[in-house]
C-alpha positions in Angstrom: 31.7 62.8 3.9 31.1 59.9 6.3 27.3 60.1 5.9 27.5 60.3 2.2 29.7 57.2 2.2 27.3 55.4 4.5 24.3 56.2 2.3 26.3 55.0 -0.8 27.3 51.8 1.0 23.6 51.1 1.9 22.7 51.4 -1.8 25.5 49.2 -2.8 24.5 46.5 -0.3 20.8 46.6 -1.5 21.8 46.4 -5.2 24.2 43.5 -4.4 21.4 41.7 -2.6 19.1 42.3 -5.5 21.6 40.8 -8.0 22.1 37.8 -5.7 18.3 37.3 -5.6 18.2 37.2 -9.4 21.1 34.8 -9.5 19.4 32.6 -6.9 16.2 32.5 -8.8 18.1 31.6 -12.0 19.9 28.8 -10.2 16.7 27.4 -8.8 15.2 27.4 -12.3 18.3 25.6 -13.6 17.9 22.9 -10.9 14.3 22.5 -12.0 15.4 22.1 -15.6 18.0 19.4 -14.7 15.4 17.2 -12.9 15.7 14.3 -12.1 19.3 15.2 -11.2 19.6 16.6 -7.7 22.1 19.0 -6.2 23.8 18.3 -2.8 21.7 18.1 0.4 22.6 21.8 1.1 21.7 22.7 -2.5 18.4 21.0 -2.1 17.7 22.9 1.1 18.5 26.2 -0.6 16.4 25.3 -3.6 13.4 24.5 -1.3 13.8 27.8 0.5 14.0 29.7 -2.8 10.9 27.9 -4.0 9.0 28.9 -0.9 9.6 32.5 -1.9 9.2 32.0 -5.7 7.3 29.3 -7.5 8.9 27.8 -10.7 8.6 29.8 -13.8 6.4 28.0 -16.2 5.2 31.0 -18.4 6.0 34.7 -18.8 5.1 36.8 -15.7 6.3 39.8 -13.8 9.1 38.6 -11.6 9.7 41.7 -9.4 7.7 40.3 -6.5 9.7 37.1 -6.7 13.0 39.1 -6.6 11.8 41.1 -3.6 10.8 37.9 -1.7 14.1 36.2 -2.4 16.0 39.4 -1.5 14.2 39.4 1.8 15.1 35.7 2.3 18.8 36.6 1.7 18.6 39.6 4.0 17.1 37.5 6.8 20.2 35.2 6.7 18.0 32.1 6.6 19.4 31.0 3.2 23.0 31.3 4.5 22.1 29.2 7.5 20.7 26.4 5.3 23.9 26.1 3.2 26.3 26.1 6.1 
């Protein structure tokens, strides 16, 4: 049962990372909409990092690649380092 639990945990972690990537992309888009207002310095750093992985959404497009790149950014820990 331990291996089954480990496989399930891996899936849960991947799904959670994907949800966080979607939330990060939505937050970055919200910051873009609120311009010229700016978030904190840490928020600006996080926004810039997210924008390196995903350009602003200006028209309809497939976003799965953006989600994957932001998910990889989250997995690398770079985004967490920027906001600490």
